[in-house]
N, C-alpha and C positions, 0 to 999 in steps of 0.2 A: 592710411596704409592700403596698399594695393595687394589684392590676393589674385594669384594666377588662376586661370581656368583649370589647369591640370591639378592644382591643389584642391580646388572645390570638388572636382570629379573624384579625386583620391579619397577625400573625406566622405563623399556620398557612398562610394563603394565599400569603404570601411564600415560605415554604419549599416549598410544593407547586408553585409556579410555576418553581422552579429546574429547568434542563434535566437530563434523565436522563443521567448519565455512567457507563457500565458500567466495571467494573474490568477490568484486563488479563486476569485469570483467566477472566472471563465472555466476553471477546472471543477468546481463543485458540482456534484451530481445528486440524484435523489438519495435521500437518507432513510434509514430504517433502524429500529431498535433491535438489539439482540442481547441475550443474557448468557454469561458464562457461569456455569454452576461449578464451584470449587468446594473443597473440604471446608474452607473458611466461610462459605456462603456464596450467594449470587452476586455477580458484578454486571452492571448494565453498561452498554456501549451504544453510541449513536454512530452508525457506519454509513459511508457512501457505498453504493453497489456498483461494481464493475462487472457487467455480465455480457458485454459484447467485445469484439476484437479491438476496436478503437479504445474503449475505456480500459480494457486490461493492458493494452500496450502503453498507455499514458500513465496509468496508476497514480502514484503520488509524486511523479517527477515534477521538478521545478518549484515545489512548495518549500517554504522556509520554516514552517512550524505546523503543529497539529495540537489541538487542545487535549487535555486529559479527558478520557472517556470517549474519545472519537477514534475512528479507524476507517479502513477501507476493506471491504469484503469482495474478493474476486470469486466469481462463480463460473466454473468451466462446463456446467451442465451434466457432467458425468465424471466418474473417478478415473484419474490418470496420474502418472508420476508428474510432479510439477517442479520446475526449477525457476527461481527468480534471480534477478540481479538488482543492483542499486544505481545503475547508470542514471545520471541527472537527478538523483534523489538525495536531497540535502539532509533529510531527517533520519537519524539513526532509528532503526525499527526492530521490533520483535515480530517474527512471522510465525503465525499459528497455522499449521497445515491440518485440514479438517476433512474427515471422511464424509460421505454422503449422509450418514446417519447422525451427523453433528458431533461425533467424537473427535477430540483433538488427537491426531496421529503423531505429531511431533512439533517441536518448537525450535526455531532458529533465533537465538537471542543476540541482541546488540549487533545487528548487521552493520557493515561498514558503509557509510555514505559515499556516493560517487564511484563505487566499485563495480567492475564488470565481472567479478568472480561469481560463478553460479552458486546459488543457495538452494539445495534440493530438498524435497520431501524425502522421507525414508521409505515411502510406499505410495500406492495410488491414493489420491485425495480429490475431492470435488471442489473444495473451497480453500482459499488462503485468506486469513485475516491479518492485516498489518496494523499494528498499534505502536505507540511510542516505546522505544527501547527502555527496558527495565520494568515495564508495567507487569509483565508476566511474573517476574520474581516478586515485585512489590505486592501483588494481589494473590500470590500463591497459585497461579495458573499452571497446570501440569498436563502432560500427555495423559489421555484417558478421561479428562474432564469433558463435560458436554456443553454444547452451545445450542441455544434455541432462539427462535424468532421467526418472523414472517419470511425473511429472506432465505431461511433454511427450510422452508415448508413446515410441515407439522411435526418436526422432530422433537 
């Protein structure tokens, strides 16, 4: 079978045009433990820290799964209104919006994968913790609960 030069070039450009999708190993950042204190008791999580512009922009994009008890903590360095989206994010998430003192300000539950719709905090927050969708209901995590751990300083 003879393949034309233009067919080979077309195939090359098609492959080159595919979006870059990093592997989970390429995406994994430093991890830290944190604890969410609820009425039902404490719940431990191992979280990746996103504390610079590049890490915050990439977040959990392109990942296909996340284990129970894991998450990603976004640190903005100071309190400000925060709005997130789910572009290129395949995992449905609960987003916990957290004040600088470690208090959960609000929770956006069961966010829609791959959506460009903004998911806002209800007020200024320093941190946002993304965990698997349904985890906040399953563990009884509510606004007003406290989060502690090295990533949140001495709160």
